[in-house]
N, C-alpha and C positions, 0 to 999 in steps of 0.2 A: 834561705830567708835573707842572703846578702844581695840577691839577684833583684834587677829592676824589671817588673812585669808590666807590659803596657797591651790592654785588653781593646778589642775590637768588635763592635756589633754592627754588622752590615756595612763595614767599611770606615765607622766612624770611631774615635775612640771613646771606650766606655768608662775604663778606669786605668790609672797608671800609679806605680809607686812600688818600693820594695816589699818583698815578701807577701804580696797578694795572689795566693795560689789558686784561689776560687772567685767566682763572681755568681750572681744572682740573676737571671735575664730573664725579662718578661717573655713568655711564649708567643705572643702576638694572636692575631685571629686564625681560626681555622684556614688551612691551604695556604698561608702566606709563608715563604722560605725566610727564615732568620740563619744568617753565617755568623759564626763567631770564632774570632781567630786571637792569637796570643803573640807578643814577641818577649822573649826572655833575654834579658842582656845580663850575661852570667861574668862573673871576673876572671875565671879560666877558660871558658869555651866559647866565649864570644856570643853572638846571638844564635838562641834555639826558637824556632817556631814552630806552629800547630794550627790547625784549621779544622773546623766541623760545621754540619749545616742540620738544621731540623725543620719539619714543615707539620706543624701540629694537627692531630686528627681529632674530631670530636663526636660524641654521640648523644642525642637526647632521647628521652622517653616519654610517650604519651600513653595515657590508659582510656580504656572506656568499659562500664560496665553494662550488664544486660538489665539494667533498672529502666522503670518507666519515668518519664517526665513529660508534662502537657506540651501540647502543640506550641510551637513558637516560644517555648521557653528557653531564655537566652544561656541557662547554665548548663551543666551536664548531671547525667544522674550518677549518684554517689553509691558506693560499694556496700553492702550489706551481709551480715553474715549469711554464708550459702550462696551468695550470689557467684554469677561466672564474670571473669572480666578479661579482656584483651590487651595486651602491652605490644606497641609497635615502636621498633628502634628507629631512628632518623640520623644517620652517620653523616658527618661532613669529611670525606675522604678525598684527596686531590693528587694527582701524579704529578711528577716533577717540574712538567711544564704546566701545572696549574689547571688542568682539567678536573672537572669533577668526577669521582668514579661512582658508576651505576650501583645503588646500594644493592642490587639483586646479584651483583658478581661478588659480593663479600661472604665471609664465613662469621657465624654467629654462635656463640655459645650461650645460651640461656639457663640462668639458676632460678630455684625458688627454695628460699631459706638455706642457702647453702649446698644444697643439692643439684646436679647437673641434670638437665632434662635432656636426655640423649636423643629422643624421638624428634621433639622440636627445634633442636640444634643442628646446624649444619649449613651448608652452601646456600645462600640466598634466602634464608629464612629470617625474615623480618620481624615476623611476628609471633607472640608467644600467649598462648591461652590456658587459662585454669579455673579452678574454683576456689573462693574462700572457704577451707575447712577446718582450720583451727580454732578452737574457741577459747583457748588459754592465753597464747600469746597476744600482743598488741595489733598484730597483722602481719602480713607477708612480705618478706623482703625480697624483691624480684631484681634482677641483675643480669648483664648481658656484657659479653666480651665480644668486640666486633674486628676481625683483622682481614687483611688481603691474603692473596694465595701464598706469597712467599714470606709473610708475616714482617714485612719491613714497615707497614702502618699498622697501627692498633690503638683503641681507645674502649674504656669501659664506662658503665654507669650503673649505679643501683638506687633504689628507694624503697619505702616501707609503704605498703598500701594498706590503710587500715579502716576496717569496716566502720561504719557510721549508723545512726539510728534512722528508721523509715519515718517520714512526716506524712501525717493525715491532715489536710488542709480544707476547709470549708471556703466556698465563695458564692456570691449570689448570682443566679442565674436570671437575669432582667427579660422581661417580655420584650423590650423595646430594643436593647443594647447587647443582648446575649450573656455569656459569661462574663462577669467582671474579674478579668484576671489580675487586674492593675491592683486590686485591694483584697487581701484576704480578710475574712470577717473574724473579729475579736471574739473573745469567749461571752460577750455578750451583745444582743441586738435589739434593738426598740420597732416592733412592727408598727409602721404608720399605713402602709397600704393594707388593701384587702387581703394579701396573701404574698407568701415570700417562697421562693423554691431554692432549694439549699443543693449546691453541686459539690462534690468531693473529688479531689483529686491526690491518688495516693503515691506519693512522690518517692522515687527509688526501688519500689518492690519488683521483682524480678519476674516483669511481665511487660508486653508490648501494648496489651490493652485491657484495661480494667474489667471490661465486660466480657473477657474472653473465657471465664471460668475458672481461673487460675486463683481468684482471690474470692474470699468470704465476707461479705459486708453485713454487719449485724447493728441495725438501727434500733433504738429504744426511746421512750418519751417518759419521763418522769418515772423510770424503772420499769415500764411496760414494754415488752418487746413487740417492735411492729413488723409482724410476720409477712405482711401484704407487702412490704417494700424491701425485703431482705434481697440483698445483692444487687440492688439497684445504686447508681452513683448519684440519684438525686432524690430529694425528699421535699413535697410540697406541703406547706405548712399555712391554714388560712385562718383569720379571725374569727372567735367564738361570741358573736353578739357584741355587747356594749362593755361587757365584764372586763374590768382589768384584772391581770394576773401574769403568771410566769409559767413557762414550761421548759424544761432542760432536756435537751435532745443529747444523746450521746450516740457514737458510731463508734465501733471496733472492726478491724480489718486485719485478717489474718491469711498469710499464703497457705494453700492447702498443701501443698509439698515440702514448704520449706518453714520448719516451726519456730525457727527463730526470727522470721520475718513477718512483723506482727506491730500494730501502732493502733492509738484510739484518740480520739478528740471529742469536745463536747462543747455545746453552745447553750446559753439560755437567753431565751426569747421573751421578751416583756410586751404586753400590750395594755 
């Protein structure tokens, strides 16, 4: 505590003073070398020096589910209960001369909820696939540890992938402009033209094709089942004379194989 410490970061004085036995240094960006050295000016032993260097490594995680979203939708499909997902690691590792290391030459250890998945871990295994299976916890904790062969470089990352709710969204299919994806229909719609075509998009369900047979679509009007349009993604509504009134359209969608993937919506049509 009587010695005077002079700390250097990349050759520049960082801190100086008596008894400064430790410092906190920003790690810098991934791949950049940081050198920390210290001169300790003691009363009895003169100046004692030491030096160390480190090059930060980093890994990011991106995920995708097997859920459906409409064409040209700018977002991603969310994870639902029972859906499958894929997580990919994006490591930023560099050699001592600053060259980026090929991710396929690194070693990956994948864990789900704290349990190591031996089959999906190992050399060059950048991706992890699984299914959301727990209906009690708030989600699945996915983590990865990445290192090079001699373990001189390493980084880790984890996150919780939480299941969301399915969305059943109605749009107008215009005879002139096609499906008007820029504006979803509200819970009420006034029919001014002679007819209206409702188009449904089942967001986030585990399917790549809503008409592929994995989803069950049940339409009803004012409580009466519309058996002629079951499993159709569209419903045509026409005006009935000049009499004003309203019709309540209900739609329920259920995944045939995944019991917890379901949703519904309704719209009131005024004329």
